[in-house]
N, C-alpha and C positions, 0 to 999 in steps of 0.2 A: 623394586618389590624384592624382598630379601628372602621371601619363600622359593626355594630351590624347584625349577619347573621341569618337569619331563615331556617335552615337548611332542614327542612320540604318542604319547596316552591323550593329551589335550581333545577334548570335544568342542570346547567353546573359548575362544579368547578375542578380547579387544584392546585396542590402545588410541584413544582418541579423546579430542577437547570437548568439553562440556559448555553448553550456552546458558546464560542467566536470563532473566525475564525479559530483559531490554536486546536479546539476541547475540550479546558479547560473548566469545569464548574466554571466560575467566577461570574456569575449571577443568579438569583432566581426569580419565580413569584409565587404569589398565586392570584387565580383569580376565580371569581364566576359570576353566572347570575341567574336571575329568570326568564328569557324568551328568552334565546339566542341570544337578541339584544343590551340591555344594561348592560354592562360588569362593573364591579367593581375589581380593581386590585391594588396589591401592587408589584413593581419590584424591582430589583437590576440590572442596564444594565450590560449586559456580556462584554460589550467593554470598558466604563468607570468606571464602579462601583458605578455610582450616584444611589442613592435610592429614589423613589417617587412614590407616588400612586394617582389612577385617577380613573374615570367613564368615559368608553366611548360606543357608539353605535357602534359595530364592524359589525354586519349584518353578512353575511355569509362568509365562509373560502374561501382563506386564511387570518387569522388574523396576521396584521402587527402593532406592538406598537412600536412608535418613541421614542427615550429617550430626554427629553427637555434639556438635558446637551450637548450630542454630537451630536445628532440629528441622530443617527443612528436608524436603524430600525431592531427590532427582530420579526421574525416569532415564533408565538404560534401555534406548529403544533400540529398535533392529535398524541397522543401516540402511536396508532396503527400503523399510517402511519410511524413512525420513526423506529418502531420494523420491521416493512416489508422491510425498506430500509436498516438496517442492514442486514436481514437475504437475501438480494438479493446482498449485498456486500461480502459476504463471498467467493463467486468466484465457481470453478467447485467443485460441489458435487458428482461427478461419483464415486470417492473413498470412500467416507465417509460412516460409517456404521450408519444409521440412529437411529438402538436404543442404539448407544452410545453418540448421539448429545442430 
């Protein structure tokens, strides 16, 4: 990201891989905001792998960023939400010894 970042002022930042519809990590996003309204980001689209950067006022969640090349939108979800989804998707836990998880 070419924009100089004042890390002492950052309210939100993420740097992570993005999955396509098949669950493959083919995209990436680096994103930050000083006020949780205007977001600066550098992204590789997980669908067409086009790389671009921009700044947008995203407001409240959920945050969707549209690729200017393929026009598909990517949800930049909260990492905590993604983790909770994975835990819920584990299925029945009656037979699981929680000390071993």
